[in-house]
PALO-124676 format. One record per residue: residue in one letter; x, y, z of N, C-alpha, C, O in turn. Coordinates in Angstrom, 2 decimals. Layout:
PALO-124676
{code: a n_x: X n_y: Y n_z: Z ca_x: X ca_y: Y ca_z: Z c_x: X c_y: Y c_z: Z o_x: X o_y: Y o_z: Z}
...
***
This chain:
PALO-124676
{code: m n_x: 12.04 n_y: 7.39 n_z: 7.38 ca_x: 10.73 ca_y: 7.08 ca_z: 8.05 c_x: 9.97 c_y: 6.27 c_z: 6.84 o_x: 9.99 o_y: 6.63 o_z: 5.67}
{code: k n_x: 9.33 n_y: 5.15 n_z: 7.33 ca_x: 8.89 ca_y: 3.99 ca_z: 6.58 c_x: 7.03 c_y: 4.39 c_z: 6.65 o_x: 6.27 o_y: 4.72 o_z: 7.56}
{code: i n_x: 6.91 n_y: 4.20 n_z: 5.52 ca_x: 5.04 ca_y: 4.70 ca_z: 5.02 c_x: 4.47 c_y: 3.37 c_z: 4.52 o_x: 4.94 o_y: 2.62 o_z: 3.66}
{code: l n_x: 3.27 n_y: 3.21 n_z: 5.31 ca_x: 2.26 ca_y: 1.98 ca_z: 4.48 c_x: 1.63 c_y: 3.32 c_z: 3.66 o_x: 1.09 o_y: 4.24 o_z: 4.27}
{code: i n_x: 1.79 n_y: 3.30 n_z: 2.12 ca_x: 0.62 ca_y: 3.79 ca_z: 1.48 c_x: -0.24 c_y: 2.73 c_z: 0.90 o_x: 0.11 o_y: 1.72 o_z: 0.31}
{code: n n_x: -1.53 n_y: 3.18 n_z: 1.19 ca_x: -3.00 ca_y: 1.71 ca_z: 0.84 c_x: -3.37 c_y: 2.80 c_z: -0.88 o_x: -3.38 o_y: 4.03 o_z: -0.85}
{code: g n_x: -3.55 n_y: 2.20 n_z: -1.87 ca_x: -4.43 ca_y: 2.61 ca_z: -2.65 c_x: -3.35 c_y: 3.62 c_z: -3.75 o_x: -3.59 o_y: 4.70 o_z: -4.28}
{code: a n_x: -2.15 n_y: 2.77 n_z: -3.81 ca_x: -1.17 ca_y: 3.08 ca_z: -4.35 c_x: -1.50 c_y: 2.98 c_z: -5.69 o_x: -0.93 o_y: 3.91 o_z: -6.27}
{code: s n_x: -1.99 n_y: 2.48 n_z: -6.28 ca_x: -1.97 ca_y: 2.16 ca_z: -7.81 c_x: -2.32 c_y: 3.91 c_z: -8.70 o_x: -1.84 o_y: 4.42 o_z: -9.71}
{code: s n_x: -3.46 n_y: 4.43 n_z: -7.62 ca_x: -3.54 ca_y: 5.78 ca_z: -8.62 c_x: -4.06 c_y: 6.77 c_z: -7.96 o_x: -4.34 o_y: 6.68 o_z: -6.76}
{code: g n_x: -4.22 n_y: 7.75 n_z: -8.61 ca_x: -4.80 ca_y: 8.97 ca_z: -7.88 c_x: -3.19 c_y: 9.50 c_z: -6.65 o_x: -1.96 o_y: 9.48 o_z: -6.66}
{code: l n_x: -4.42 n_y: 9.93 n_z: -5.71 ca_x: -3.55 ca_y: 10.23 ca_z: -4.56 c_x: -2.92 c_y: 9.59 c_z: -4.38 o_x: -1.89 o_y: 10.04 o_z: -4.86}
{code: g n_x: -2.67 n_y: 8.48 n_z: -3.86 ca_x: -1.88 ca_y: 7.42 ca_z: -3.26 c_x: -0.53 c_y: 7.22 c_z: -4.08 o_x: 0.67 o_y: 7.17 o_z: -3.80}
{code: r n_x: -1.36 n_y: 7.10 n_z: -5.31 ca_x: -0.11 ca_y: 6.80 ca_z: -6.45 c_x: 0.82 c_y: 8.62 c_z: -6.55 o_x: 1.91 o_y: 8.60 o_z: -7.13}
{code: y n_x: 0.48 n_y: 9.57 n_z: -6.15 ca_x: 1.05 ca_y: 10.59 ca_z: -6.62 c_x: 1.92 c_y: 10.75 c_z: -5.05 o_x: 3.09 o_y: 11.11 o_z: -5.19}
{code: l n_x: 1.56 n_y: 10.56 n_z: -3.94 ca_x: 2.42 ca_y: 10.44 ca_z: -2.60 c_x: 3.28 c_y: 9.61 c_z: -2.78 o_x: 4.44 o_y: 9.97 o_z: -2.58}
{code: s n_x: 3.04 n_y: 8.34 n_z: -3.19 ca_x: 4.00 ca_y: 7.23 ca_z: -3.07 c_x: 4.99 c_y: 7.78 c_z: -3.75 o_x: 6.01 o_y: 7.73 o_z: -3.07}
{code: q n_x: 5.25 n_y: 8.51 n_z: -5.21 ca_x: 6.46 ca_y: 9.26 ca_z: -6.02 c_x: 6.60 c_y: 10.36 c_z: -5.24 o_x: 7.74 o_y: 10.80 o_z: -5.34}
{code: y n_x: 5.75 n_y: 11.16 n_z: -4.31 ca_x: 6.63 ca_y: 12.29 ca_z: -3.97 c_x: 7.29 c_y: 11.82 c_z: -2.62 o_x: 8.22 o_y: 12.55 o_z: -2.25}
{code: y n_x: 7.06 n_y: 10.94 n_z: -1.95 ca_x: 7.66 ca_y: 10.05 ca_z: -0.77 c_x: 8.84 c_y: 9.40 c_z: -1.10 o_x: 9.88 o_y: 9.32 o_z: -0.46}
{code: n n_x: 8.53 n_y: 8.96 n_z: -2.19 ca_x: 10.19 ca_y: 8.24 ca_z: -2.99 c_x: 10.91 c_y: 9.35 c_z: -3.02 o_x: 11.96 o_y: 9.41 o_z: -2.39}
{code: s n_x: 10.45 n_y: 10.41 n_z: -3.77 ca_x: 11.95 ca_y: 11.48 ca_z: -4.24 c_x: 12.84 c_y: 12.18 c_z: -2.91 o_x: 13.91 o_y: 12.76 o_z: -3.03}
{code: k n_x: 12.02 n_y: 11.93 n_z: -1.49 ca_x: 12.36 ca_y: 12.62 ca_z: -0.67 c_x: 13.37 c_y: 11.28 c_z: 0.10 o_x: 14.21 o_y: 11.38 o_z: 0.98}
{code: g n_x: 12.87 n_y: 9.97 n_z: -0.68 ca_x: 13.96 ca_y: 9.34 ca_z: 0.28 c_x: 13.51 c_y: 8.58 c_z: 1.10 o_x: 14.29 o_y: 7.82 o_z: 1.67}
{code: h n_x: 12.02 n_y: 8.54 n_z: 1.45 ca_x: 11.50 ca_y: 7.60 ca_z: 2.83 c_x: 11.51 c_y: 6.01 c_z: 1.92 o_x: 11.65 o_y: 5.80 o_z: 0.72}
{code: n n_x: 11.31 n_y: 5.17 n_z: 2.96 ca_x: 10.72 ca_y: 4.03 ca_z: 2.91 c_x: 9.96 c_y: 3.70 c_z: 2.50 o_x: 9.25 o_y: 4.25 o_z: 3.34}
{code: l n_x: 9.04 n_y: 3.07 n_z: 1.68 ca_x: 7.58 ca_y: 2.58 ca_z: 1.29 c_x: 7.22 c_y: 1.52 c_z: 1.19 o_x: 7.98 o_y: 0.59 o_z: 0.92}
{code: i n_x: 5.67 n_y: 1.39 n_z: 1.44 ca_x: 5.35 ca_y: -0.01 ca_z: 1.14 c_x: 4.00 c_y: 0.42 c_z: 0.63 o_x: 3.11 o_y: 0.92 o_z: 1.33}
{code: c n_x: 3.94 n_y: 0.16 n_z: -0.80 ca_x: 2.76 ca_y: 0.71 ca_z: -1.74 c_x: 1.96 c_y: -0.80 c_z: -1.92 o_x: 2.39 o_y: -1.95 o_z: -1.99}
{code: v n_x: 0.53 n_y: -0.18 n_z: -1.97 ca_x: -0.44 ca_y: -1.40 ca_z: -1.95 c_x: -1.25 c_y: -1.04 c_z: -2.70 o_x: -1.56 o_y: 0.14 o_z: -2.54}
{code: g n_x: -1.96 n_y: -1.75 n_z: -3.80 ca_x: -2.56 ca_y: -1.30 ca_z: -4.53 c_x: -3.54 c_y: -2.29 c_z: -5.28 o_x: -3.00 o_y: -3.35 o_z: -5.62}
{code: k n_x: -5.06 n_y: -2.13 n_z: -5.65 ca_x: -5.52 ca_y: -3.47 ca_z: -6.26 c_x: -5.25 c_y: -3.49 c_z: -7.32 o_x: -5.90 o_y: -4.45 o_z: -7.72}
{code: n n_x: -4.51 n_y: -2.95 n_z: -8.47 ca_x: -4.60 ca_y: -3.15 ca_z: -9.76 c_x: -3.07 c_y: -3.75 c_z: -9.77 o_x: -2.13 o_y: -3.07 o_z: -9.35}
{code: k n_x: -2.96 n_y: -4.54 n_z: -10.08 ca_x: -1.04 ca_y: -5.53 ca_z: -10.49 c_x: -0.53 c_y: -4.86 c_z: -11.46 o_x: 0.58 o_y: -4.44 o_z: -11.12}
{code: s n_x: -0.85 n_y: -4.52 n_z: -12.62 ca_x: -0.22 ca_y: -3.64 ca_z: -14.10 c_x: -0.01 c_y: -2.57 c_z: -13.37 o_x: 1.22 o_y: -2.63 o_z: -13.29}
{code: k n_x: -0.35 n_y: -1.55 n_z: -12.73 ca_x: -0.49 ca_y: -0.16 ca_z: -12.04 c_x: 0.18 c_y: 0.07 c_z: -11.03 o_x: 0.34 o_y: 1.26 o_z: -10.76}
{code: i n_x: 0.83 n_y: -1.05 n_z: -10.08 ca_x: 1.47 ca_y: -1.32 ca_z: -9.12 c_x: 2.60 c_y: -1.78 c_z: -9.52 o_x: 3.54 o_y: -1.46 o_z: -8.80}
{code: m n_x: 2.93 n_y: -2.63 n_z: -10.72 ca_x: 4.20 ca_y: -3.15 ca_z: -11.31 c_x: 4.85 c_y: -1.86 c_z: -11.83 o_x: 6.02 o_y: -1.57 o_z: -11.59}
{code: s n_x: 3.95 n_y: -1.02 n_z: -12.63 ca_x: 4.32 ca_y: 0.24 ca_z: -13.16 c_x: 5.25 c_y: 1.10 c_z: -12.58 o_x: 6.36 o_y: 1.49 o_z: -12.95}
{code: l n_x: 4.26 n_y: 1.39 n_z: -11.16 ca_x: 4.90 ca_y: 2.36 ca_z: -10.05 c_x: 6.07 c_y: 1.81 c_z: -9.53 o_x: 7.01 o_y: 2.58 o_z: -9.30}
{code: k n_x: 6.20 n_y: 0.42 n_z: -9.26 ca_x: 7.58 ca_y: -0.19 ca_z: -8.78 c_x: 8.58 c_y: -0.02 c_z: -9.37 o_x: 9.69 o_y: 0.05 o_z: -8.84}
{code: r n_x: 8.22 n_y: 0.09 n_z: -11.04 ca_x: 9.22 ca_y: 0.14 ca_z: -12.39 c_x: 10.35 c_y: 1.76 c_z: -11.87 o_x: 11.55 o_y: 1.90 o_z: -11.68}
{code: k n_x: 9.52 n_y: 2.43 n_z: -11.83 ca_x: 9.39 ca_y: 4.14 ca_z: -11.41 c_x: 10.02 c_y: 4.50 c_z: -10.37 o_x: 10.31 o_y: 5.69 o_z: -10.35}
{code: m n_x: 10.50 n_y: 3.61 n_z: -9.09 ca_x: 10.62 ca_y: 4.29 ca_z: -7.78 c_x: 11.98 c_y: 3.24 c_z: -7.15 o_x: 12.38 o_y: 2.25 o_z: -7.76}
{code: s n_x: 12.40 n_y: 3.61 n_z: -6.14 ca_x: 13.75 ca_y: 3.11 ca_z: -6.00 c_x: 13.25 c_y: 1.50 c_z: -5.13 o_x: 12.19 o_y: 1.16 o_z: -4.59}
{code: s n_x: 14.60 n_y: 0.77 n_z: -5.32 ca_x: 14.31 ca_y: -0.54 ca_z: -5.67 c_x: 14.20 c_y: -0.97 c_z: -3.60 o_x: 14.05 o_y: -2.10 o_z: -3.14}
{code: k n_x: 14.30 n_y: -0.04 n_z: -3.00 ca_x: 14.59 ca_y: -0.29 ca_z: -1.60 c_x: 12.98 c_y: -0.15 c_z: -0.97 o_x: 12.79 o_y: 0.22 o_z: 0.19}
{code: n n_x: 11.88 n_y: -0.50 n_z: -1.92 ca_x: 10.25 ca_y: 0.20 ca_z: -1.33 c_x: 9.59 c_y: -1.31 c_z: -1.92 o_x: 9.94 o_y: -1.91 o_z: -2.94}
{code: l n_x: 8.63 n_y: -1.66 n_z: -1.05 ca_x: 8.04 ca_y: -2.92 ca_z: -1.17 c_x: 6.59 c_y: -2.51 c_z: -1.80 o_x: 5.97 o_y: -1.49 o_z: -1.52}
{code: f n_x: 6.15 n_y: -3.66 n_z: -2.81 ca_x: 4.78 ca_y: -3.43 ca_z: -3.53 c_x: 3.99 c_y: -4.49 c_z: -3.49 o_x: 4.26 o_y: -5.63 o_z: -3.85}
{code: f n_x: 2.88 n_y: -4.02 n_z: -2.97 ca_x: 1.42 ca_y: -5.23 ca_z: -2.91 c_x: 0.30 c_y: -5.07 c_z: -3.80 o_x: -0.42 o_y: -4.07 o_z: -3.79}
{code: s n_x: 0.11 n_y: -6.20 n_z: -4.69 ca_x: -0.96 ca_y: -5.72 ca_z: -5.12 c_x: -2.34 c_y: -7.11 c_z: -4.67 o_x: -2.34 o_y: -8.34 o_z: -4.58}
{code: g n_x: -3.19 n_y: -6.17 n_z: -4.52 ca_x: -4.61 ca_y: -7.32 ca_z: -4.57 c_x: -5.65 c_y: -6.63 c_z: -3.50 o_x: -5.45 o_y: -5.61 o_z: -2.84}
{code: d n_x: -6.67 n_y: -7.38 n_z: -3.53 ca_x: -8.25 ca_y: -6.70 ca_z: -3.67 c_x: -8.33 c_y: -6.84 c_z: -2.18 o_x: -8.64 o_y: -7.96 o_z: -1.77}
{code: l n_x: -8.01 n_y: -5.52 n_z: -0.91 ca_x: -8.10 ca_y: -6.01 ca_z: -0.01 c_x: -9.51 c_y: -6.28 c_z: 0.66 o_x: -9.70 o_y: -6.52 o_z: 1.85}
{code: s n_x: -10.32 n_y: -6.19 n_z: -0.21 ca_x: -12.06 ca_y: -6.30 ca_z: 0.79 c_x: -11.68 c_y: -8.10 c_z: 0.30 o_x: -12.08 o_y: -8.99 o_z: 1.04}
{code: r n_x: -11.23 n_y: -8.30 n_z: -0.45 ca_x: -11.28 ca_y: -9.84 ca_z: -0.07 c_x: -10.05 c_y: -10.50 c_z: 1.34 o_x: -9.05 o_y: -9.82 o_z: 1.58}
{code: d n_x: -10.26 n_y: -11.63 n_z: 2.03 ca_x: -10.05 ca_y: -11.64 ca_z: 3.06 c_x: -8.84 c_y: -12.33 c_z: 2.86 o_x: -7.78 o_y: -12.13 o_z: 3.46}
{code: k n_x: -9.00 n_y: -12.92 n_z: 2.21 ca_x: -7.41 ca_y: -13.86 ca_z: 1.85 c_x: -5.89 c_y: -13.06 c_z: 1.47 o_x: -4.77 o_y: -13.16 o_z: 1.97}
{code: i n_x: -6.50 n_y: -12.16 n_z: 0.24 ca_x: -5.40 ca_y: -11.35 ca_z: 0.03 c_x: -4.94 c_y: -10.03 c_z: 1.34 o_x: -3.88 o_y: -9.40 o_z: 1.29}
{code: l n_x: -5.89 n_y: -9.87 n_z: 2.31 ca_x: -5.85 ca_y: -9.10 ca_z: 3.00 c_x: -4.95 c_y: -10.11 c_z: 4.24 o_x: -4.31 o_y: -9.67 o_z: 5.20}
{code: s n_x: -5.08 n_y: -10.98 n_z: 4.00 ca_x: -4.36 ca_y: -12.10 ca_z: 5.15 c_x: -3.07 c_y: -12.12 c_z: 4.98 o_x: -2.22 o_y: -12.09 o_z: 5.86}
{code: k n_x: -2.85 n_y: -12.17 n_z: 3.31 ca_x: -1.67 ca_y: -12.30 ca_z: 3.08 c_x: -0.87 c_y: -11.19 c_z: 2.99 o_x: 0.35 o_y: -11.22 o_z: 2.88}
{code: l n_x: -1.52 n_y: -10.25 n_z: 3.04 ca_x: -0.62 ca_y: -8.97 ca_z: 2.91 c_x: -0.14 c_y: -8.88 c_z: 4.39 o_x: 1.03 o_y: -8.59 o_z: 4.62}
{code: k n_x: -1.25 n_y: -9.21 n_z: 5.68 ca_x: -0.87 ca_y: -9.20 ca_z: 7.41 c_x: 0.80 c_y: -10.01 c_z: 7.27 o_x: 1.89 o_y: -9.57 o_z: 7.62}
{code: k n_x: 0.49 n_y: -11.09 n_z: 6.73 ca_x: 1.35 ca_y: -11.55 ca_z: 7.18 c_x: 2.85 c_y: -11.32 c_z: 6.39 o_x: 3.93 o_y: -11.43 o_z: 6.96}
{code: n n_x: 2.64 n_y: -10.92 n_z: 4.69 ca_x: 4.29 ca_y: -9.81 ca_z: 5.00 c_x: 4.09 c_y: -8.83 c_z: 6.03 o_x: 4.84 o_y: -9.08 o_z: 6.98}
{code: m n_x: 3.45 n_y: -7.90 n_z: 6.21 ca_x: 3.29 ca_y: -6.86 ca_z: 7.40 c_x: 3.82 c_y: -7.36 c_z: 8.59 o_x: 4.25 o_y: -6.41 o_z: 9.23}
{code: l n_x: 3.99 n_y: -8.35 n_z: 9.14 ca_x: 4.31 ca_y: -9.15 ca_z: 10.05 c_x: 6.06 c_y: -8.83 c_z: 10.47 o_x: 6.50 o_y: -8.48 o_z: 11.56}
{code: k n_x: 6.99 n_y: -9.15 n_z: 8.88 ca_x: 8.37 ca_y: -9.33 ca_z: 8.82 c_x: 8.45 c_y: -8.27 c_z: 8.93 o_x: 9.37 o_y: -8.23 o_z: 9.74}
{code: i n_x: 8.05 n_y: -6.66 n_z: 8.63 ca_x: 8.13 ca_y: -5.13 ca_z: 9.14 c_x: 8.47 c_y: -4.99 c_z: 10.52 o_x: 7.65 o_y: -5.22 o_z: 11.40}
{code: k n_x: 9.61 n_y: -4.64 n_z: 10.74 ca_x: 9.66 ca_y: -4.28 ca_z: 12.11 c_x: 8.78 c_y: -3.23 c_z: 12.70 o_x: 8.10 o_y: -3.34 o_z: 13.72}
{code: k n_x: 8.89 n_y: -2.20 n_z: 11.91 ca_x: 8.31 ca_y: -0.66 ca_z: 12.43 c_x: 7.76 c_y: -0.04 c_z: 11.26 o_x: 8.32 o_y: -0.08 o_z: 10.17}
{code: i n_x: 6.48 n_y: 0.65 n_z: 11.51 ca_x: 5.98 ca_y: 1.33 ca_z: 10.38 c_x: 5.44 c_y: 2.67 c_z: 10.93 o_x: 4.61 o_y: 2.66 o_z: 11.84}
{code: d n_x: 6.01 n_y: 4.11 n_z: 10.28 ca_x: 6.31 ca_y: 5.36 ca_z: 10.86 c_x: 4.67 c_y: 5.58 c_z: 10.60 o_x: 3.98 o_y: 5.84 o_z: 11.58}
{code: a n_x: 4.10 n_y: 5.48 n_z: 9.40 ca_x: 2.54 ca_y: 6.67 ca_z: 9.18 c_x: 2.41 c_y: 5.48 c_z: 8.03 o_x: 3.23 o_y: 4.84 o_z: 7.37}
{code: v n_x: 0.88 n_y: 5.50 n_z: 8.13 ca_x: 0.01 ca_y: 4.72 ca_z: 7.06 c_x: -0.68 c_y: 5.97 c_z: 6.50 o_x: -0.92 o_y: 6.98 o_z: 7.15}
{code: i n_x: -0.98 n_y: 5.76 n_z: 5.25 ca_x: -1.44 ca_y: 6.68 ca_z: 4.43 c_x: -3.03 c_y: 6.17 c_z: 3.31 o_x: -3.17 o_y: 6.13 o_z: 2.08}
{code: h n_x: -3.94 n_y: 5.87 n_z: 4.38 ca_x: -4.94 ca_y: 5.05 ca_z: 3.46 c_x: -5.65 c_y: 6.04 c_z: 2.53 o_x: -6.17 o_y: 7.09 o_z: 2.92}
{code: c n_x: -5.60 n_y: 5.48 n_z: 0.94 ca_x: -5.76 ca_y: 6.30 ca_z: 0.25 c_x: -6.76 c_y: 5.61 c_z: -1.11 o_x: -6.81 o_y: 6.00 o_z: -2.27}
{code: m n_x: -7.39 n_y: 4.64 n_z: -0.56 ca_x: -8.39 ca_y: 3.81 ca_z: -1.29 c_x: -9.56 c_y: 4.67 c_z: -1.41 o_x: -10.16 o_y: 5.32 o_z: -0.56}
{code: g n_x: -9.73 n_y: 4.54 n_z: -2.54 ca_x: -11.42 ca_y: 4.81 ca_z: -3.06 c_x: -12.47 c_y: 4.28 c_z: -2.56 o_x: -12.49 o_y: 3.06 o_z: -2.42}
{code: g n_x: -13.80 n_y: 5.21 n_z: -2.08 ca_x: -14.49 ca_y: 4.60 ca_z: -1.59 c_x: -15.71 c_y: 3.73 c_z: -2.90 o_x: -15.50 o_y: 3.48 o_z: -4.09}
{code: g n_x: -16.71 n_y: 3.52 n_z: -2.21 ca_x: -17.65 ca_y: 2.65 ca_z: -3.27 c_x: -17.62 c_y: 1.38 c_z: -3.36 o_x: -18.35 o_y: 0.83 o_z: -4.18}
{code: f n_x: -16.89 n_y: 0.73 n_z: -2.64 ca_x: -16.17 ca_y: -0.85 ca_z: -3.36 c_x: -17.26 c_y: -1.45 c_z: -2.40 o_x: -17.56 o_y: -2.60 o_z: -2.71}
{code: g n_x: -17.81 n_y: -1.04 n_z: -1.48 ca_x: -18.93 ca_y: -1.92 ca_z: -0.57 c_x: -18.02 c_y: -2.04 c_z: 0.89 o_x: -18.46 o_y: -2.67 o_z: 1.85}
{code: i n_x: -17.01 n_y: -1.52 n_z: 0.92 ca_x: -16.46 ca_y: -2.06 ca_z: 2.24 c_x: -16.95 c_y: -1.15 c_z: 3.40 o_x: -17.46 o_y: -0.05 o_z: 3.19}
{code: k n_x: -16.83 n_y: -1.53 n_z: 4.31 ca_x: -17.99 ca_y: -0.73 ca_z: 5.69 c_x: -17.02 c_y: -0.68 c_z: 6.42 o_x: -16.73 o_y: 0.48 o_z: 6.69}
{code: d n_x: -16.11 n_y: -1.75 n_z: 7.07 ca_x: -15.21 ca_y: -1.33 ca_z: 8.47 c_x: -13.80 c_y: -0.84 c_z: 7.87 o_x: -13.16 o_y: -0.84 o_z: 6.82}
{code: d n_x: -13.73 n_y: -0.47 n_z: 9.13 ca_x: -11.92 ca_y: -0.25 ca_z: 8.31 c_x: -10.63 c_y: -1.18 c_z: 8.61 o_x: -10.25 o_y: -1.80 o_z: 9.61}
{code: l n_x: -10.13 n_y: -0.99 n_z: 7.32 ca_x: -9.74 ca_y: -2.36 ca_z: 7.02 c_x: -8.10 c_y: -2.77 c_z: 8.14 o_x: -7.43 o_y: -3.79 o_z: 8.29}
{code: l n_x: -8.00 n_y: -0.93 n_z: 8.89 ca_x: -6.65 ca_y: -1.38 ca_z: 9.64 c_x: -7.05 c_y: -2.32 c_z: 10.94 o_x: -6.20 o_y: -3.09 o_z: 11.41}
{code: s n_x: -8.39 n_y: -2.23 n_z: 11.51 ca_x: -8.64 ca_y: -2.57 ca_z: 12.24 c_x: -8.69 c_y: -4.33 c_z: 12.24 o_x: -9.02 o_y: -5.04 o_z: 13.20}
{code: k n_x: -8.34 n_y: -4.72 n_z: 11.09 ca_x: -7.98 ca_y: -6.41 ca_z: 10.71 c_x: -6.73 c_y: -6.76 c_z: 11.28 o_x: -6.48 o_y: -7.81 o_z: 11.86}
{code: f n_x: -5.79 n_y: -5.59 n_z: 11.02 ca_x: -4.67 ca_y: -5.70 ca_z: 11.06 c_x: -3.82 c_y: -5.77 c_z: 12.89 o_x: -2.76 o_y: -6.25 o_z: 13.30}
{code: f n_x: -4.89 n_y: -5.05 n_z: 13.50 ca_x: -4.26 ca_y: -4.78 ca_z: 14.88 c_x: -5.65 c_y: -5.69 c_z: 15.72 o_x: -5.67 o_y: -5.79 o_z: 16.94}
***
């Protein structure tokens, strides 16, 4: 199964990334903090994809969308991005 996990830098998103990695799933781990995403990358399978950037910025979101178009199918999306960033609309709506 291929899973996109948003908020993978820390907290629940990081935990779920490690958990699903241990179960052999293919992951796309997205997080705001580049050093934390790179730390996660070093601990996980090389088959996974990693993306860092602030998704509240349109330029970063467009870059992620462009990369996501290369992936044929995503089976599940886990959205663990924390609140309080001033983001008012659903980020997923910008992809579809």
